[in-house]
N, C-alpha and C positions, 0 to 999 in steps of 0.2 A: 458491400461488406469488405472490410479491410482487416487483415490479420498481421500482427507483429509478434514474432517470437521473443520470449524473454531472453535477455543477454546471458543469463546463467543456465539456460537450457531446461529449466524446470517447467512443470505443468501447472495449470490452474483448474481445479475441480469445483471448489465451493465459493470462491470470492468473485462476486459480480463487480465490475468496475464502477468506481464513483467518479462522475464527471463534474469537475469544477468549471462552470461556464465562464466566469469572469477571467479566469487564468488560462483557459483552453488546456487544462491539465486533467489527466486521468490517473487515479490511484487504484491499484489492484494488488492483492496478495497472491502468492503462489503456494503450492502444496508443501513446500519445505520451510515455510515460516518467514519468507522475505516479502517486504512491502516495496512495490515498484512504482515509479512515477514516469508517465509518458507526457510529452509536450507536443504542441503543434497539431493537435488531434483534428480540428476542423479548420483552423486558420493558419496552416503552415504545412510542414512536412512532418508527419507523425514519427516520433522517435523516442526510444527509452532514454531517460536522463541517466547520465553517468554518475561518478563518485559525488556524494556518498551513497547514491542509490545503486542497487536496491539496499534497503535497510534490513538487517537480520534481526528478527524479533523473537523467533522461536526456532530451536535447533531441530525439533522433531515433529511439530504439529502444523497442519495447514491453517491458513488464515481465513476468517470469515470476511464478508464484504466490509471494506473500510467506509468511514464517513468523515468528510472534512468539515470542520467548524470554522467558518470564516471569522467569527468574532474573536476566538482565541488563537487562531492560526494553527490549530492542532488537527492531526488526523487521528481518529480513534478507530481501533480495530481489535477484535478479539481473536484468540486462537482456539483450537479445539482441545486445549488443555484447561480451558476456563480462565485464561489470563487476559486481562484487558490492557492494551498498550496505547500510549499517547505519544505521537511523533510530531515534532515541530516541522511543519511543511516547508518553511523557508530554508532550513538547514539540513533536514534529515536526521537531526539529533533526537535520540529517545528522551522524551520529556518526563515520562513516568510509566511505571509498570505495576499493576495490581498484584496482590497475592492471588492465589487460585480462587476463583469463584465457583469452581465445580463442586458438586455435591458428592 
């Protein structure tokens, strides 16, 4: 087992990591609404990617587990305010954000 602390010092409670095998990359959200990227997970030296990562998606809500869609190149992740976010994996740019899906 290997543990890497987030560069911003935040915790993760709800977001399971998503491992993208072809890129040897992990995506995971923290409890303050930031999406993180880690590289070199199995085939190198594991490290958190720097700027523009982590990507701030929600200022107050924790993130659910992200999913990477290889076809579109987007990381899809919801937050606990009921908002769905799409982030371009190659650049860390926010591609789209939904209106609240919460009831």
